[in-house]
FIKOLNU-139038 format. One record per residue (C-alpha): residue in one letter; residue number from 1; x, y, z. Coordinates in steps of 0.1 Angstrom, whole numbers. Layout:
 r   k     x     y     z
 a NUM     X     Y     Z
...
# end
This chain:
 r   k     x     y     z
 m   1   216    92  -115
 s   2   194   113  -138
 e   3   156   109  -134
 r   4   131   102  -162
 r   5    93   104  -167
 s   6    70   126  -145
 g   7    50   114  -118
 n   8    17   117  -136
 r   9   -12    94  -126
 l  10   -10    61  -143
 a  11   -44    51  -156
 a  12   -33    16  -163
 l  13   -22    12  -127
 d  14   -59    21  -117
 g  15   -71    -4  -142
 l  16   -50   -30  -126
 r  17   -61   -22   -91
 l  18   -99   -24  -101
 l  19   -91   -59  -117
 a  20   -75   -70   -84
 a  21  -104   -58   -65
 l  22  -128   -76   -87
 m  23  -107  -108   -83
 v  24  -111  -106   -45
 v  25  -149   -98   -50
 f  26  -156  -128   -71
 y  27  -136  -150   -49
 h  28  -159  -142   -19
 y  29  -190  -144   -39
 i  30  -184  -175   -63
 a  31  -158  -195   -45
 l  32  -169  -195    -8
 a  33  -197  -215     5
 r  34  -207  -193    33
 p  35  -230  -168    12
 w  36  -248  -198    -6
 g  37  -250  -222    24
 h  38  -232  -249     6
 a  39  -203  -256   -16
 t  40  -206  -236   -51
 g  41  -191  -262   -74
 t  42  -227  -272   -86
 i  43  -239  -235   -86
 f  44  -208  -222  -108
 p  45  -192  -253  -123
 t  46  -167  -233  -145
 a  47  -166  -200  -128
 h  48  -160  -217   -95
 k  49  -126  -231  -108
 a  50  -113  -197  -116
 a  51  -127  -180   -87
 q  52  -109  -202   -62
 y  53   -78  -182   -72
 g  54   -93  -147   -67
 w  55   -76  -142   -33
 l  56   -44  -135   -53
 g  57   -59  -101   -60
 v  58   -44   -91   -25
 e  59   -10  -100   -35
 v  60   -14   -78   -65
 f  61   -26   -51   -44
 f  62     6   -53   -23
 l  63    27   -52   -55
 i  64    10   -20   -66
 s  65    13    -7   -31
 g  66    51    -9   -31
 f  67    51    10   -65
 v  68    26    37   -53
 i  69    41    42   -19
 c  70    76    46   -31
 m  71    65    71   -57
 s  72    43    91   -32
 v  73    72    94    -6
 w  74    95   110   -29
 g  75   102   147   -20
 r  76    79   145    10
 t  77    85   148    48
 v  78    72   123    71
 g  79    45   147    82
 e  80    33   151    46
 f  81    34   114    42
 a  82    13   108    72
 v  83   -13   133    63
 s  84   -16   119    27
 r  85   -21    83    41
 l  86   -44    90    69
 t  87   -67   112    49
 r  88   -67    85    22
 l  89   -74    57    44
 f  90   -96    66    73
 p  91  -127    84    59
 a  92  -139    56    37
 y  93  -127    30    63
 w  94  -149    47    91
 a  95  -180    47    67
 a  96  -173     9    58
 i  97  -171     1    95
 l  98  -204    18   104
 l  99  -223     5    73
 t 100  -211   -31    79
 a 101  -218   -32   115
 v 102  -255   -19   108
 v 103  -260   -44    82
 v 104  -245   -73   101
 k 105  -263   -64   133
 a 106  -297   -61   115
 w 107  -291   -94    94
 p 108  -268  -117   111
 e 109  -269  -144    85
 v 110  -234  -149    74
 a 111  -216  -129   101
 s 112  -225  -116   136
 l 113  -214   -84   156
 r 114  -197   -95   188
 g 115  -200   -62   205
 w 116  -199   -25   197
 d 117  -165   -23   217
 h 118  -150   -42   188
 v 119  -164   -16   165
 i 120  -148    11   184
 t 121  -115    -6   185
 n 122  -118   -14   148
 l 123  -122    24   141
 t 124   -85    28   150
 m 125   -75     4   123
 l 126   -50   -11   149
 q 127   -72   -41   158
 g 128   -48   -64   142
 g 129   -22   -56   168
 n 130   -42   -65   199
 n 131   -63   -95   187
 t 132   -95   -76   184
 p 133  -117   -94   156
 d 134  -120   -75   124
 i 135  -157   -61   117
 d 136  -152   -74    82
 p 137  -124  -100    75
 v 138  -109   -82    45
 y 139   -95   -56    71
 w 140   -65   -77    78
 t 141   -48   -64    50
 l 142   -50   -28    62
 f 143   -27   -37    92
 v 144    -2   -52    68
 e 145    -2   -19    49
 l 146     3     0    81
 k 147    34   -20    88
 f 148    46   -13    54
 y 149    43    24    59
 l 150    62    22    92
 i 151    91     6    74
 v 152    89    34    47
 v 153    89    60    76
 v 154   121    47    88
 v 155   136    51    53
 m 156   122    87    52
 l 157   141    96    83
 f 158   173    86    67
 g 159   163   103    35
 v 160   145    90     4
 t 161   173    84   -22
 y 162   179    58   -48
 r 163   206    43   -25
 n 164   186    40     6
 c 165   156    23   -13
 l 166   182    -1   -26
 i 167   194    -6     9
 l 168   158   -11    21
 c 169   152   -38    -5
 g 170   183   -58     5
 v 171   179   -56    43
 w 172   141   -63    40
 t 173   147   -93    18
 a 174   173  -106    42
 a 175   149  -101    73
 a 176   121  -118    55
 a 177   142  -148    45
 l 178   156  -153    80
 a 179   125  -144   100
 p 180   110  -181    98
 v 181   144  -197   108
 l 182   151  -172   137
 g 183   116  -175   151
 t 184   116  -140   166
 p 185    81  -129   167
 l 186    87   -91   165
 l 187   110   -97   134
 t 188    84  -121   117
 a 189    56   -95   125
 f 190    73   -66   106
 a 191    94   -85    80
 m 192    61  -102    68
 p 193    78  -129    49
 q 194    45  -140    29
 y 195    40  -106    16
 a 196    74   -88    15
 p 197    83  -100   -19
 f 198    54   -80   -35
 f 199    61   -48   -18
 i 200    99   -50   -25
 a 201    93   -59   -62
 g 202    69   -29   -64
 i 203    95    -6   -51
 a 204   122   -18   -75
 f 205    97   -13  -103
 y 206    91    22   -93
 l 207   129    28   -93
 m 208   129    15  -128
 r 209   105    41  -138
 r 210   118    69  -119
 y 211   154    62  -132
 r 212   162    35  -156
 t 213   165    -3  -158
 n 214   196   -21  -148
 a 215   209   -55  -137
 i 216   206   -46   -99
 l 217   168   -38  -102
 w 218   161   -67  -124
 a 219   179   -90  -100
 i 220   158   -76   -72
 v 221   126   -83   -92
 v 222   134  -117  -102
 l 223   146  -126   -66
 q 224   112  -116   -51
 l 225    92  -134   -79
 l 226   110  -165   -67
 l 227   106  -158   -31
 a 228    69  -153   -37
 q 229    64  -188   -48
 r 230    75  -200   -14
 y 231    42  -192     2
 i 232    17  -202   -23
 d 233     5  -235    -8
 y 234     3  -218    25
 r 235   -19  -191    11
 l 236   -41  -216    -7
 a 237   -46  -236    25
 i 238   -53  -204    45
 n 239   -80  -192    20
 l 240   -96  -224     8
 g 241   -89  -250    35
 k 242   -61  -275    37
 a 243   -81  -302    20
 a 244   -92  -281   -10
 a 245   -56  -267   -12
 e 246   -42  -302   -15
 a 247   -67  -311   -43
 l 248   -60  -280   -64
 p 249   -31  -274   -86
 s 250    -8  -246   -77
 w 251     3  -237  -111
 p 252   -26  -212  -118
 a 253   -16  -193   -87
 r 254    20  -191   -98
 l 255     9  -181  -132
 i 256   -12  -152  -117
 i 257    16  -140   -98
 v 258    39  -139  -128
 v 259    14  -122  -148
 g 260    10   -96  -121
 f 261    47   -90  -120
 a 262    46   -87  -157
 l 263    20   -61  -158
 v 264    34   -39  -131
 g 265    67   -41  -149
 a 266    51   -31  -183
 i 267    35    -2  -166
 a 268    67     8  -149
 l 269    86     6  -183
 g 270    59    30  -200
 h 271    44     4  -222
 f 272     9    15  -211
 d 273    15    52  -209
 r 274    -8    58  -239
 i 275   -38    46  -219
 q 276   -53    77  -204
 w 277   -89    66  -203
 k 278  -106    91  -177
 w 279  -130    63  -165
 l 280  -100    44  -151
 t 281   -92    71  -128
 t 282  -127    68  -114
 a 283  -125    32  -112
 g 284   -93    34   -94
 a 285  -109    57   -67
 l 286  -136    33   -63
 t 287  -114     4   -56
 y 288  -107    11   -20
 p 289  -143    16    -7
 l 290  -155   -15   -29
 y 291  -128   -36   -12
 l 292  -139   -24    23
 i 293  -177   -29    19
 h 294  -180   -60    -4
 m 295  -175   -90    17
 n 296  -198   -91    47
 i 297  -225   -68    33
 g 298  -224   -85    -2
 m 299  -224  -120    11
 t 300  -253  -111    35
 l 301  -273  -100     4
 i 302  -265  -131   -15
 h 303  -275  -152    14
 h 304  -308  -134    20
 f 305  -318  -135   -17
 r 306  -302  -168   -28
 n 307  -334  -185   -34
 r 308  -352  -158   -50
 f 309  -329  -150   -80
 p 310  -309  -169  -104
 a 311  -272  -171   -90
 p 312  -254  -154  -118
 v 313  -281  -126  -118
 l 314  -278  -123   -80
 v 315  -239  -121   -82
 a 316  -240   -95  -109
 s 317  -265   -73   -91
 v 318  -249   -74   -58
 t 319  -215   -65   -75
 v 320  -232   -36   -93
 l 321  -247   -25   -59
 m 322  -214   -26   -43
 l 323  -199    -5   -70
 v 324  -226    21   -67
 a 325  -222    22   -28
 a 326  -185    25   -32
 w 327  -191    54   -55
 l 328  -215    71   -31
 i 329  -190    67    -3
 h 330  -162    81   -24
 r 331  -183   113   -34
 i 332  -203   120    -3
 i 333  -180   109    25
 e 334  -143   101    13
 r 335  -137   133    -7
 p 336  -152   159    15
 v 337  -142   143    49
 g 338  -108   137    34
 k 339  -105   173    24
 w 340  -114   186    58
 l 341   -92   161    75
 r 342   -63   169    54
 t 343   -67   208    61
 t 344   -70   201    97
 m 345   -40   178   100
 r 346   -17   203    79
 r 347   -27   230   104
 g 348   -17   208   133
 i 349    18   199   117
 a 350    24   237   109
 d 351    16   246   145
 v 352    41   219   157
 r 353    66   232   133
 r 354    63   268   148
 n 355    68   256   182
 v 356    95   230   180
 t 357   132   240   178
 p 358   152   220   153
 r 359   175   197   171
 r 360   211   203   163
 r 361   234   172   157
 h 362   267   188   168
 a 363   271   215   194
 r 364   301   237   186
 r 365   315   267   204
 l 366   301   300   189
 v 367   328   322   175
 p 368   322   360   167
 q 369   316   363   131
 s 370   340   394   131
 l 371   369   371   140
 v 372   362   346   112
 v 373   378   355    78
 p 374   363   329    52
 p 375   388   320    24
 a 376   380   330   -10
 p 377   366   300   -29
 q 378   388   286   -57
 e 379   377   285   -93
 g 380   355   255   -98
 e 381   350   247   -63
 a 382   315   237   -52
 l 383   297   261   -28
 l 384   293   250     9
 v 385   257   255    18
 g 386   249   250    56
 s 387   224   222    56
 s 388   202   241    81
 c 389   187   258    52
 l 390   178   222    37
 t 391   172   197    67
 g 392   171   218    98
 t 393   205   205   109
 s 394   240   222   114
 d 395   260   199    90
 a 396   273   215    58
 r 397   275   196    26
 p 398   287   205    -8
 v 399   259   215   -34
 t 400   265   219   -69
 p 401   252   254   -79
 s 402   239   244  -113
 s 403   217   213  -102
 g 404   211   219   -64
 r 405   220   183   -59
 l 406   241   171   -29
 r 407   272   150   -37
 g 408   266   115   -31
 g 409   233   113   -48
 g 410   210   131   -25
 t 411   187   160   -32
 a 412   185   194   -15
 h 413   152   186     0
 p 414   143   180    35
 n 415   134   143    31
 g 416   148   135    64
 e 417   127   160    84
 l 418   102   145   109
 l 419    74   169   100
# end
């Protein structure tokens, strides 16, 4: 299967990421009553109606994540992938936790800090697995992302190939569809039926970009689009309350999901490749810290000043302030700390590689090389290269001299290595 298009940064994808983040921001600032002390229908009679569906920005995030993570693991080992993700996620996250904790502790108007032990646990990003409350409610999505990364790591251990990605899409779809019926907590926790369709569709869209479109990939995308509709009513109730969800029409949410799929699909097919505005790259970099700090801090500011400024001015001002704070976190903390952490972790992985002996799959009796007379290769026969040169194992697989590609669709790269 031939590849097409390079892996250059997609500015349009950064723009879509920013749009998804702003959807979530305005949902929290305009649709929710908590920062204002009462329902916002009278404060924002028109904007309130649209903002009630802003939580769908999270679903768009998951769709983008499926695309981006599939792109980032190609040609990488598990260790390289772990370094890239940890150094991307944690510096801004640590800064956001500490900043949020200080603000909430000083002004407990819309949220309260239950204890510094919760802050310490939140620093691990694993609080979702042990029932520790999030310092900021938006952090729940990070645990969902971590479970997605773990699923991707399993694929990497087998080798990231077109075939294995398709197998992942099929197995994950089946697991997510059966999990609610089987009632197995572990399967439900990792299959993530509500969010799996977005991750899987993102993977399929990236395969379209890396290779080409075909009926199999389109079938996967359409199936995930249909499955995504299953949990819209549930998500409406979770985000707005059961009574409000029953009173609201669900078709706007369904339309937003369709538009999200269409936009990511258009990006995958190259329809937005001409968009290379530099400011979109910066905007994409601000999206993550903006998402992390906007909720409790922003809602505290709105609640504190809600009687002093006009509501639209206050929302706009707080949003701009959050964008500026996100930029400062990105420049002052995320970039330098991420660089230092990346260098440190790479040294650690290099040290592990130097001190760990590769495990051989098959133990064979050693035969003196002087007693072995290799047959002369026939004309046109593929060369047999010991895969210890490629993956650290003792298997031998045929490699085409001209392309360096393994028969069966794999590539001569240690995708299956642990580090």
